C-alpha positions as a Python dict, from the first residue, in 0.01 Angstrom:
ca = {
    (1, 'X'): (0, 0, 0),
    (2, 'X'): (79, 295, -120),
    (3, 'X'): (-120, 571, -348),
    (4, 'X'): (246, 567, -533),
    (5, 'X'): (224, 198, -610),
    (6, 'X'): (-153, 227, -746),
    (7, 'X'): (-24, 505, -961),
    (8, 'X'): (241, 295, -1089),
    (9, 'X'): (13, -45, -1163),
    (10, 'X'): (-307, 134, -1214),
    (11, 'X'): (-452, 236, -1538),
    (12, 'X'): (-492, 643, -1494),
    (13, 'X'): (-899, 640, -1554),
    (14, 'X'): (-999, 814, -1232),
    (15, 'X'): (-691, 1011, -1127),
    (16, 'X'): (-488, 991, -815),
    (17, 'X'): (-693, 827, -514),
    (18, 'X'): (-707, 1070, -237),
    (19, 'X'): (-694, 777, 19),
    (20, 'X'): (-617, 373, 39),
    (21, 'X'): (-904, 270, 258),
    (22, 'X'): (-877, -45, 480),
    (23, 'X'): (-1198, -145, 642),
    (24, 'X'): (-1553, -49, 745),
    (25, 'X'): (-1793, -80, 1001),
    (26, 'X'): (-2147, 86, 1015),
    (27, 'X'): (-2106, 410, 837),
    (28, 'X'): (-1774, 463, 920),
    (29, 'X'): (-1444, 369, 736),
    (30, 'X'): (-1057, 403, 843),
    (31, 'X'): (-806, 429, 613),
    (32, 'X'): (-487, 232, 618),
    (33, 'X'): (-288, 480, 874),
    (34, 'X'): (-569, 437, 1067),
    (35, 'X'): (-771, 733, 988),
    (36, 'X'): (-1180, 699, 1057),
    (37, 'X'): (-1425, 875, 854),
    (38, 'X'): (-1801, 953, 879),
    (39, 'X'): (-1902, 810, 518),
    (40, 'X'): (-2145, 1063, 378),
    (41, 'X'): (-2122, 888, 0),
    (42, 'X'): (-2141, 511, 50),
    (43, 'X'): (-1973, 418, -280),
    (44, 'X'): (-2189, 658, -437),
    (45, 'X'): (-2493, 534, -335),
    (46, 'X'): (-2411, 187, -323),
    (47, 'X'): (-2342, 49, 11),
    (48, 'X'): (-2716, 91, 158),
    (49, 'X'): (-2630, -80, 464),
    (50, 'X'): (-2265, 74, 528),
    (51, 'X'): (-2000, -167, 613),
    (52, 'X'): (-1984, -532, 722),
    (53, 'X'): (-2309, -594, 766),
    (54, 'X'): (-2382, -938, 912),
    (55, 'X'): (-2684, -1065, 768),
    (56, 'X'): (-2531, -942, 400),
    (57, 'X'): (-2228, -1145, 500),
    (58, 'X'): (-2355, -1446, 587),
    (59, 'X'): (-2543, -1433, 286),
    (60, 'X'): (-2274, -1392, 61),
    (61, 'X'): (-2064, -1672, 279),
    (62, 'X'): (-2330, -1946, 286),
    (63, 'X'): (-2374, -1888, -122),
    (64, 'X'): (-2026, -1909, -182),
    (65, 'X'): (-1996, -2227, 26),
    (66, 'X'): (-2263, -2414, -176),
    (67, 'X'): (-2251, -2240, -557),
    (68, 'X'): (-2059, -1926, -674),
    (69, 'X'): (-2114, -1956, -1072),
    (70, 'X'): (-2317, -2167, -1338),
    (71, 'X'): (-2383, -2084, -1680),
    (72, 'X'): (-2673, -1957, -1835),
    (73, 'X'): (-2781, -2309, -1971),
    (74, 'X'): (-2910, -2341, -1588),
    (75, 'X'): (-3050, -2095, -1306),
    (76, 'X'): (-3030, -2106, -924),
    (77, 'X'): (-3267, -2027, -676),
    (78, 'X'): (-3113, -1713, -552),
    (79, 'X'): (-3145, -1574, -973),
    (80, 'X'): (-3516, -1682, -963),
    (81, 'X'): (-3565, -1559, -613),
    (82, 'X'): (-3412, -1201, -635),
    (83, 'X'): (-3611, -1149, -986),
    (84, 'X'): (-3955, -1222, -819),
    (85, 'X'): (-3864, -1004, -502),
    (86, 'X'): (-3784, -702, -773),
    (87, 'X'): (-4108, -779, -933),
    (88, 'X'): (-4327, -793, -603),
    (89, 'X'): (-4172, -448, -471),
    (90, 'X'): (-4249, -296, -802),
    (91, 'X'): (-4647, -394, -802),
    (92, 'X'): (-4646, -311, -422),
    (93, 'X'): (-4559, 36, -546),
    (94, 'X'): (-4845, 71, -851),
    (95, 'X'): (-4603, -80, -1165),
    (96, 'X'): (-4700, -345, -1362),
    (97, 'X'): (-4573, -685, -1322),
    (98, 'X'): (-4284, -726, -1559),
    (99, 'X'): (-4004, -953, -1578),
    (100, 'X'): (-3615, -949, -1472),
    (101, 'X'): (-3313, -964, -1679),
    (102, 'X'): (-2991, -974, -1397),
    (103, 'X'): (-2696, -790, -1511),
    (104, 'X'): (-2365, -706, -1344),
    (105, 'X'): (-2412, -274, -1324),
    (106, 'X'): (-2616, -10, -1431),
    (107, 'X'): (-2418, 39, -1764),
    (108, 'X'): (-2490, -290, -1868),
    (109, 'X'): (-2881, -254, -1739),
    (110, 'X'): (-2892, 68, -1954),
    (111, 'X'): (-2706, -136, -2211),
    (112, 'X'): (-3011, -414, -2227),
    (113, 'X'): (-3249, -110, -2217),
    (114, 'X'): (-3155, 59, -2524),
    (115, 'X'): (-3135, -301, -2703),
    (116, 'X'): (-3498, -353, -2568),
    (117, 'X'): (-3581, -7, -2722),
    (118, 'X'): (-3407, -64, -3067),
    (119, 'X'): (-3622, -412, -3085),
    (120, 'X'): (-3922, -249, -2962),
    (121, 'X'): (-3884, -3, -3289),
    (122, 'X'): (-3664, -58, -3500),
    (123, 'X'): (-3472, 217, -3644),
    (124, 'X'): (-3649, 455, -3380),
    (125, 'X'): (-3466, 711, -3229),
    (126, 'X'): (-3312, 706, -2815),
    (127, 'X'): (-3374, 1024, -2663),
    (128, 'X'): (-3258, 1130, -2296),
    (129, 'X'): (-3248, 1472, -2125),
    (130, 'X'): (-2967, 1695, -2087),
    (131, 'X'): (-2800, 1657, -1759),
    (132, 'X'): (-2865, 1276, -1804),
    (133, 'X'): (-2581, 1024, -1662),
    (134, 'X'): (-2636, 680, -1778),
    (135, 'X'): (-2293, 498, -1777),
    (136, 'X'): (-1969, 519, -1979),
    (137, 'X'): (-1988, 210, -2208),
    (138, 'X'): (-2045, 341, -2610),
    (139, 'X'): (-2409, 265, -2579),
    (140, 'X'): (-2478, 441, -2211),
    (141, 'X'): (-2226, 691, -2324),
    (142, 'X'): (-2401, 749, -2599),
    (143, 'X'): (-2746, 866, -2403),
    (144, 'X'): (-2512, 1046, -2115),
    (145, 'X'): (-2518, 1421, -2191),
    (146, 'X'): (-2189, 1546, -2008),
    (147, 'X'): (-1962, 1665, -2376),
    (148, 'X'): (-1602, 1597, -2184),
    (149, 'X'): (-1681, 1198, -2100),
    (150, 'X'): (-1912, 1155, -2426),
    (151, 'X'): (-1750, 1381, -2756),
    (152, 'X'): (-1391, 1210, -2717),
    (153, 'X'): (-1568, 897, -2804),
    (154, 'X'): (-1886, 1019, -3022),
    (155, 'X'): (-2228, 894, -2993),
    (156, 'X'): (-2425, 536, -3154),
    (157, 'X'): (-2638, 650, -3431),
    (158, 'X'): (-2986, 796, -3348),
    (159, 'X'): (-2963, 890, -2991),
    (160, 'X'): (-2987, 1274, -2931),
    (161, 'X'): (-3087, 1475, -2584),
    (162, 'X'): (-3355, 1717, -2502),
    (163, 'X'): (-3385, 1967, -2220),
    (164, 'X'): (-3556, 1821, -1905),
    (165, 'X'): (-3874, 2085, -1990),
    (166, 'X'): (-4229, 1982, -2051),
    (167, 'X'): (-4224, 2173, -2410),
    (168, 'X'): (-3969, 2002, -2531),
    (169, 'X'): (-4134, 1648, -2494),
    (170, 'X'): (-4388, 1824, -2736),
    (171, 'X'): (-4159, 1800, -3050),
    (172, 'X'): (-4118, 1410, -3021),
    (173, 'X'): (-4273, 1200, -3262),
    (174, 'X'): (-4338, 867, -3352),
    (175, 'X'): (-3984, 842, -3472),
    (176, 'X'): (-3864, 782, -3143),
    (177, 'X'): (-3833, 457, -2992),
    (178, 'X'): (-3736, 540, -2634),
    (179, 'X'): (-3758, 794, -2368),
    (180, 'X'): (-3462, 774, -2116),
    (181, 'X'): (-3499, 977, -1773),
    (182, 'X'): (-3372, 988, -1423),
    (183, 'X'): (-3630, 1102, -1176),
    (184, 'X'): (-3345, 1279, -989),
    (185, 'X'): (-3025, 1380, -1197),
    (186, 'X'): (-2769, 1262, -965),
    (187, 'X'): (-2457, 1364, -1180),
    (188, 'X'): (-2640, 1709, -1288),
    (189, 'X'): (-2602, 1783, -932),
    (190, 'X'): (-2867, 1606, -762),
    (191, 'X'): (-3197, 1782, -947),
    (192, 'X'): (-3534, 1621, -891),
    (193, 'X'): (-3776, 1603, -1210),
    (194, 'X'): (-4075, 1748, -1182),
    (195, 'X'): (-4385, 1551, -1126),
    (196, 'X'): (-4556, 1741, -1416),
    (197, 'X'): (-4258, 1646, -1644),
    (198, 'X'): (-4267, 1288, -1545),
    (199, 'X'): (-4645, 1300, -1640),
    (200, 'X'): (-4598, 1424, -1971),
    (201, 'X'): (-4315, 1222, -2041),
    (202, 'X'): (-4537, 951, -1997),
    (203, 'X'): (-4812, 1062, -2197),
    (204, 'X'): (-4529, 1129, -2431),
    (205, 'X'): (-4439, 756, -2454),
    (206, 'X'): (-4790, 708, -2506),
    (207, 'X'): (-4885, 928, -2753),
    (208, 'X'): (-4594, 840, -2994),
    (209, 'X'): (-4581, 425, -2893),
    (210, 'X'): (-4236, 505, -2737),
    (211, 'X'): (-4095, 275, -2422),
    (212, 'X'): (-4062, 503, -2135),
    (213, 'X'): (-3781, 391, -1917),
    (214, 'X'): (-3682, 499, -1579),
    (215, 'X'): (-3301, 449, -1495),
    (216, 'X'): (-3350, 417, -1080),
    (217, 'X'): (-2946, 304, -1054),
    (218, 'X'): (-2915, 591, -825),
    (219, 'X'): (-3233, 649, -686),
    (220, 'X'): (-3389, 314, -652),
    (221, 'X'): (-3393, 37, -397),
    (222, 'X'): (-3481, 266, -88),
    (223, 'X'): (-3251, 581, -142),
    (224, 'X'): (-3569, 845, -178),
    (225, 'X'): (-3741, 619, 113),
    (226, 'X'): (-3930, 478, -139),
    (227, 'X'): (-3874, 119, -334),
    (228, 'X'): (-3870, 337, -691),
    (229, 'X'): (-3845, 688, -695),
    (230, 'X'): (-4085, 713, -1032),
    (231, 'X'): (-4391, 558, -874),
    (232, 'X'): (-4517, 813, -693),
    (233, 'X'): (-4594, 965, -1037),
    (234, 'X'): (-4580, 715, -1337),
    (235, 'X'): (-4557, 383, -1441),
    (236, 'X'): (-4259, 282, -1642),
    (237, 'X'): (-4207, 82, -1910),
    (238, 'X'): (-3863, -39, -1851),
    (239, 'X'): (-3609, 21, -1513),
    (240, 'X'): (-3296, -32, -1493),
    (241, 'X'): (-3162, -88, -1123),
    (242, 'X'): (-2810, -129, -968),
    (243, 'X'): (-2577, 31, -739),
    (244, 'X'): (-2799, 5, -385),
    (245, 'X'): (-2931, -334, -476),
    (246, 'X'): (-2611, -527, -393),
    (247, 'X'): (-2512, -319, -112),
    (248, 'X'): (-2189, -336, -232),
    (249, 'X'): (-2151, -630, -449),
    (250, 'X'): (-2161, -587, -872),
    (251, 'X'): (-2500, -653, -998),
    (252, 'X'): (-2760, -475, -1224),
    (253, 'X'): (-3126, -537, -1298),
    (254, 'X'): (-3359, -477, -1567),
    (255, 'X'): (-3738, -459, -1515),
    (256, 'X'): (-3935, -481, -1829),
    (257, 'X'): (-4344, -463, -1784),
    (258, 'X'): (-4628, -474, -2052),
    (259, 'X'): (-4486, -582, -2403),
    (260, 'X'): (-4156, -502, -2318),
    (261, 'X'): (-4114, -765, -2121),
    (262, 'X'): (-4134, -1030, -2406),
    (263, 'X'): (-3913, -842, -2675),
    (264, 'X'): (-3581, -1071, -2539),
    (265, 'X'): (-3595, -1392, -2704),
    (266, 'X'): (-3292, -1636, -2690),
    (267, 'X'): (-2994, -1520, -2862),
    (268, 'X'): (-3085, -1168, -2825),
    (269, 'X'): (-2926, -1078, -2496),
    (270, 'X'): (-2690, -1239, -2228),
    (271, 'X'): (-2397, -1216, -1989),
    (272, 'X'): (-2173, -1449, -1825),
    (273, 'X'): (-2201, -1321, -1491),
    (274, 'X'): (-2538, -1189, -1491),
    (275, 'X'): (-2790, -1349, -1251),
    (276, 'X'): (-2461, -1464, -1041),
    (277, 'X'): (-2605, -1670, -740),
    (278, 'X'): (-2358, -1491, -525),
    (279, 'X'): (-2461, -1109, -612),
    (280, 'X'): (-2814, -1251, -633),
    (281, 'X'): (-2812, -1366, -248),
    (282, 'X'): (-2636, -1024, -126),
    (283, 'X'): (-2909, -840, -296),
    (284, 'X'): (-3159, -1045, -140),
    (285, 'X'): (-3008, -985, 225),
    (286, 'X'): (-2994, -642, 126),
    (287, 'X'): (-3376, -573, 39),
    (288, 'X'): (-3478, -777, 376),
    (289, 'X'): (-3274, -514, 583),
    (290, 'X'): (-3438, -243, 353),
    (291, 'X'): (-3794, -317, 375),
    (292, 'X'): (-3708, -219, 747),
    (293, 'X'): (-3568, 77, 710),
    (294, 'X'): (-3767, 316, 430),
    (295, 'X'): (-3944, 480, 699),
    (296, 'X'): (-3638, 553, 870),
    (297, 'X'): (-3499, 659, 519),
    (298, 'X'): (-3818, 914, 432),
    (299, 'X'): (-3754, 1070, 838),
    (300, 'X'): (-3369, 1118, 811),
    (301, 'X'): (-3393, 1290, 491),
    (302, 'X'): (-3641, 1515, 604),
    (303, 'X'): (-3466, 1600, 940),
    (304, 'X'): (-3118, 1622, 729),
    (305, 'X'): (-3298, 1852, 480),
    (306, 'X'): (-3438, 2051, 810),
    (307, 'X'): (-3101, 2099, 967),
    (308, 'X'): (-2916, 2182, 638),
    (309, 'X'): (-3172, 2443, 600),
    (310, 'X'): (-3167, 2578, 948),
    (311, 'X'): (-2772, 2597, 922),
    (312, 'X'): (-2811, 2876, 613),
    (313, 'X'): (-2756, 2606, 338),
    (314, 'X'): (-3015, 2536, 43),
    (315, 'X'): (-3085, 2145, -16),
    (316, 'X'): (-3260, 1978, -306),
    (317, 'X'): (-3345, 1612, -336),
    (318, 'X'): (-3565, 1321, -147),
    (319, 'X'): (-3459, 1050, 99),
    (320, 'X'): (-3076, 1036, 150),
    (321, 'X'): (-3005, 1143, -192),
    (322, 'X'): (-2945, 1525, -120),
    (323, 'X'): (-2779, 1823, -328),
    (324, 'X'): (-2647, 2111, -75),
    (325, 'X'): (-2545, 2405, -256),
    (326, 'X'): (-2211, 2559, -171),
    (327, 'X'): (-1911, 2773, -253),
    (328, 'X'): (-1651, 2554, -412),
    (329, 'X'): (-1755, 2230, -355),
    (330, 'X'): (-1439, 2059, -454),
    (331, 'X'): (-1269, 2266, -196),
    (332, 'X'): (-1500, 2204, 45),
    (333, 'X'): (-1449, 1780, -45),
    (334, 'X'): (-1072, 1827, 5),
    (335, 'X'): (-1127, 2018, 370),
    (336, 'X'): (-1403, 1824, 515),
    (337, 'X'): (-1190, 1458, 419),
    (338, 'X'): (-938, 1621, 645),
    (339, 'X'): (-1173, 1652, 875),
    (340, 'X'): (-1291, 1299, 863),
    (341, 'X'): (-1591, 1315, 631),
    (342, 'X'): (-1626, 1183, 256),
    (343, 'X'): (-1892, 1341, 37),
    (344, 'X'): (-1837, 1435, -352),
    (345, 'X'): (-1887, 1770, -570),
    (346, 'X'): (-2120, 1699, -887),
    (347, 'X'): (-1978, 2055, -1013),
    (348, 'X'): (-1845, 2361, -845),
    (349, 'X'): (-2127, 2454, -581),
    (350, 'X'): (-2305, 2118, -510),
    (351, 'X'): (-2199, 1848, -222),
    (352, 'X'): (-2383, 1538, -298),
    (353, 'X'): (-2472, 1341, -6),
    (354, 'X'): (-2557, 973, -20),
    (355, 'X'): (-2512, 783, 277),
    (356, 'X'): (-2530, 456, 409),
    (357, 'X'): (-2981, 416, 478),
    (358, 'X'): (-2892, 266, 831),
    (359, 'X'): (-2732, 674, 915),
    (360, 'X'): (-2886, 805, 1244),
    (361, 'X'): (-2879, 1185, 1369),
    (362, 'X'): (-2629, 1142, 1596),
    (363, 'X'): (-2412, 1014, 1349),
    (364, 'X'): (-2502, 1288, 1075),
    (365, 'X'): (-2501, 1586, 1334),
    (366, 'X'): (-2111, 1620, 1339),
    (367, 'X'): (-2110, 1690, 978),
    (368, 'X'): (-2362, 1957, 1001),
    (369, 'X'): (-2134, 2184, 1241),
    (370, 'X'): (-1837, 2087, 1017),
    (371, 'X'): (-1958, 2195, 693),
    (372, 'X'): (-2108, 2518, 885),
    (373, 'X'): (-1735, 2579, 1030),
    (374, 'X'): (-1604, 2543, 689),
    (375, 'X'): (-1837, 2699, 503),
    (376, 'X'): (-1703, 2988, 236),
}
């Protein structure tokens, strides 16, 4: 299959793809022409276990051979076990017990969280941060800040943005139903929120009677060396997850705690494929493997930052979600791809690194050399 065929049959929502990928193994992928690449993006923080992980493949195959779908009139063991596991992981890091709703993507998880906010305080505003990215459906898009992707479609009423600074929180009043935030703003350029801001957001939500909703879609499930990036600083009322949760299978999740856990009642929300047993079985296999990888992720993140700093690059982020400051990031993405490395640019001066959590020092080291040689 060729790029020209893609362009003739696929709606042009993403632009022209740079490669047609054929298969992967570990932290590498190959295109249809046989060229090998070190994948330092992992499907944008999705492929937590890299490619062709056998435990995940067995979990999917075993479940497909038993039951691939049921309606929401029923449940399955993978659905129940995954919800139970997510709550246990949250509590293990100091979060509050809660309940889970499974969706198909991060955008859908955020849509559900917005509905929880509306039920929590009918008519209340939903506040998000400048630089935020929460999805592209009409609800989630309304709290996604980038004007170029939001403004052509408008904004649902009652959504607004504030700058991610402590002072901005002081101006929020009791007409706010929820404060949405990402612990690290990935699309803004891998920008971590300060601990002071996170703690003040929690205090503000308590003061005004709003839900604190933490979007862990990119940062959660081990990406930063913890199950949840925010739990080192605060407790959330609602957490949204996706990306690495399924290791490549389409799945999202909402964890609602406290009173928020009981806001949905029969008929107030739903999803045909949410809680799909195959996706849930895959997620359980992924979580089992990430349990072993958490210390490695923290160590690798520190090592990578040290190596890049030593090579003269400014790096920010946590664990294996890192932003590297460069000149002409889009140009470097192209040059690095020619050299056999997959990364992406979140702006003119930032390369985003989000490799599979299994990556080793030996596998990563050639990238440091290549980036140093290509810097402009």
